[in-house]
GUFILUM-701472 format. One record per residue (C-alpha): x, y, z. Coordinates in steps of 0.02 Angstrom, whole numbers, plus 50000, padded with zeros to 5 digits. Layout:
GUFILUM-701472
XYZ;...
***
This chain:
GUFILUM-701472
494765012049333;493345023149242;493095033449357;492605049349298;490935041949268;490645039749475;491565057349483;490485065549376;489145059249462;489395073149571;488715087149468;487015081649412;486185095649505;487635107349545;487195125549566;487645137149418;487035152049549;488345162249698;487375167549850;488055180349952;487885173950135;487985156750163;486705152450307;485555158450160;486045147550027;486015132550133;484475131650152;483815135949974;485125129149838;485205116549733;486655110149783;485735104149955;484885089449835;486535083749750;486935065249789;487765062649937;489605054449870;490205044449729;489125027649682;487525033849810;486225039649758;485445047249950;485045065649910;486015075650029;484455086750056;484015070050172;485345067450265;485235088250352;483495086150353;483985073150498;485135083850595;484305102850559;482725099350642;483805093950799;485295105550797;484555122750740;486105131050828;487575122150751;488315117550599;488065098250634;487325094550469;488725102650376;489735090850479;488995073850442;489015079150281;490665083350258;491095064850345;489945055850223;490645061550067;492295061950103;491895040750144;491385039449989;492285047649884;494105042349962;493165025149965;492765028749752;494295033849724;495425019049776;495705018649966;495655003250060;493985001750182;495234999950314;496205019750300;494325024350264;493825020750424;495515026450506;495425041850400;493565048950431;493595044650628;494745055650640;494255070050555;492565064450621;493515066650801;494035084650740;492625091350702;491965085250889;490685074850785;489545064850929;490385048050956;490445044350777;490355025150712;490905017850540;490895002550432;491465003450264;491294988450173;491324986649975;489424989849919;488894998050100;489535009650213;488705010450365;488725026350519;487935032050650;488455047950744;487725049750937;485855045750943;485535049750750;484935034050672;486045023750579;486475030550398;486635014650245;487145018750102;487795010649947;489535014749874;490985010949735;492515004749732;493855013149584;495305020849544;495605040849532;497365046149572;496975062749547;495635065849661;496205051449814;497785062349829;496605081649836;495355071049969;496745064250073;497385082550092;495775086450132;495735077550254;497725077250331;497085098150348;495445094450446;496135082850558;497715092750583;496355107950621;496745121950489;495065118450462;493855122250616;492325113750666;491275131350645;492125129650480;491485114150410;490475123350280;491875128550189;492745108850198;491065104150111;491145117349993;493185112549975;492535094449957;491225099349841;492595106849708;493625091849736;492405078149683;492015090249550;493865092449463;493755085649285;495075072149258;496655074849209;496695061349051;494935061848936;494135048748844;495445049148693;497125048348797;496405035848903;495915022148792;497535024948686;498655025248864;497475008348858;497905000548713;499925004848747;500104993648915;499694980348808;500954978648682;502474984148803;501734973548944;502324958448831;503854962348841;504284973649000;503104962049108;503234944749033;505064947048949;504064942348770;504674944248611;504514956048461;503194946848357;502384944048540;502234963548540;501494965148400;500354951848443;499914962548572;499854975948478;498414969048383;497604963248563;497474978248648;496074987448529;494944972548587;494934972348745;494594993648729;493124991948617;492364978648747;492634989648885;491935003048789;490304994148702;489874987848865;489955002748929;488845012948825;487414996848823;487404998849022;488104981849060;489734986749140;489234974849252;489834961849116;491704967449078;492474955749191;491784939349078;491784946548902;493554953248882;494454938448940;493034928648798;493514941648647;495204937248680;495004920048699;494024923048532;495354934748480;496894927248492;497144911048404;496764923748245;498284933648271;499494919748320;499184912448167;499784927448055;500704934148199;501924920948278;503464923348172;503764905448170;503924904648366;503544890648480;501864891048545;502504895248718;502924913648650;500694912448635;500554915848830;501334932148862;500494940748679;498504937548773;499174940648968;499724956648899;497994962348823;497544957048992;498514967249128;497484978549186;495954969149197;496874954149318;496394951649494;498194956349582;497834973149649;496104967049695;497034950449793;498314963549835;497254975349952;495994961550011;497764953950113;498284971250189;496364971550243;496714955450327;498134959950435;497344978350468;496394968650566;494744970850407;494504949650447;492764946350352;492984965450210;494794959150153;494374939250167;492704945250043;493814954749932;495134939449929;493784927749873;493084939849754;495074942749673;495124922249689;493204919149580;493694934449474;495394926949396;494284908549368;493124919249272;494084926449164;495324910249131;493544898249102;493054912448981;494384914248913;494564895748878;492724897948788;493064910048685;494824900648606;493754884448584;492784896448424;494604899548322;495844889048431;495244872548416;496604860848408;497884873748397;499094866348498;499234848648427;500334851548321;501674858448454;501244841648583;501664832148422;503304840448412;503844833948562;503504816848554;504944811948507;504464797248445;503094792048578;501094791448544;500064802448662;498064798848628;497614815548674;498374828348552;496774830348501;495424837448593;495264845948788;497224847548785;497534852648610;496194863948642;496984873248805;497524890048789;499544888948810;499844890949027;501814889749007;503144903349020;504484899148899;505974890048991;507434903848960;506594924348975;507914927848847;508574916648696;510184918148608;508984922448452;508334936748536;509564951148534;511184956848598;510564971448694;508884960848747;509484958948913;508814958149072;509394977049160;508914982248974;507154977948981;506914983749150;507944998149166;507105002848994;505874994248908;504914997749074;504855017049074;503515016848961;502545003549040;502915013049224;502075028949139;500685022449041;500355011949205;500305027749304;499415038949183;497925022749211;497605027949360;497575045249332;498855051549426;499255071149354;501165071049282;501525085049406;501735069649531;502195057449412;504035056749481;503815048649649;502885033049589;503855035949428;505355030349575;504235018449654;503925011049518;505855008849432;506345003249595;505364990049630;505724984249454;507474983849483;507724973649627;506164960949544;507374957849405;509064957649480;508264943149621;507674936249451;509244935749329;510574941449429;510804930249590;511574913549569;511144899649690;512934902349790;512484919749797;510524925649821;509294914449724;507604911249834;505914907549776;505074914649639;503504918549795;505114927549914;505804937949759;504014944949717;503754946049939;505614958749909;505204968249773;503444973549851;504644980449969;505824988949908;504594998249807;503295000249984;504755009350094;505325020449927;503185021949924;503405027450123;505085037550083;503955048149941;502315049950049;503685055950204;504655068850053;503135077849965;501475072150052;500795059349902;500005044449996;501055031249999;499615018749886;499405030749730;501535027849718;501345008449763;499625000849663;500435006749469;501654995349476;500814981249575;500014980349394;501764975149315;502334963549456;500324956549387;499914945449549;498454940049471;499434932349337;499884913349417;497884913749500;497404913849312;498624902549248;
***
């Protein structure tokens, strides 16, 4: 998500001097001492030393460097493992590399070319779609033969420039985007009220502050547990002052909106895609990771809740008894975060204009745009993904609220599948028309669909 750390890792040894001749430069320039790719600490010079000794008369080293850096770059910017393997192997074949073999996992990339020794390179995953688009275009140019095998050094130079390109948004704007996603998600994705939106406005800065502190202290690996813990810690306090006299069920949209980007929905969806495409081991491990992530999020949300939310639900439980007795109104049950959505998405006390069509068609627009910015899609590329998001969301809203038992009412899971298919078909159409890879258009709307919500609740 915060991909600038991955991309900037390639700038550590960037050369500031230009050589007049490439053949002289490639043996002596500090460019050869840069890391081989995002998320990997192996140096380019280490890779080159293996092939330049045995291939003195060709540019095999340039081809190998390009293929490995392209694979690491695609994975680090948002492509799934199966698509990375397919794309990079096609590029390797176009460059006429001898018998390329490639296996891309979530933490390790394995590659071998001909009889040369295999490479085992660490890798990272993130969403930096501004860079992913350019990497895909470069890969397609190589596959189509627009860059010839004897011009591999040109491909390496272009690839370096792509990875060195600054992100389209700075950290201040990115944090503002992150703060804005929570409140809009409360209303647009979870059909909450304006009071819920106010509560999420108070909670979203907690999310931003937590991941910034984790980043500063170099404990980003703890972010997935500290964010839900802190949200669970603060939510009961916010609820006491920002509930507007609402039923306790409105607390669920409040904290789920603040956790929207940290939900494992995209992880689970990518896992299923990888399994369907034949990558059983990687897909299954990714699916298990998503489920464990959902479990840990729920556990630490509950732990944080106990500080100020102890017995918060006791009065609410008693109000539903209607003269009956229930011995568990206090203790564990009364101290759990509410995990039940309100019975009516749009109750009568909502304003008259607050209908599903208005919420899905209007309130989802700013949320859609914020999700595009969250994955670093440049403004010039917003049109296609924005249309994809609106089509998917309108399809879901229609199936949820317009269908009746006599017409097109379907189970909730089927509604989600049909809406995702509608968004995917439009994304493929956008790719055919504009060349923008379909994952770039689909992933942002998956955040709004929030398939990880059910796993957490």
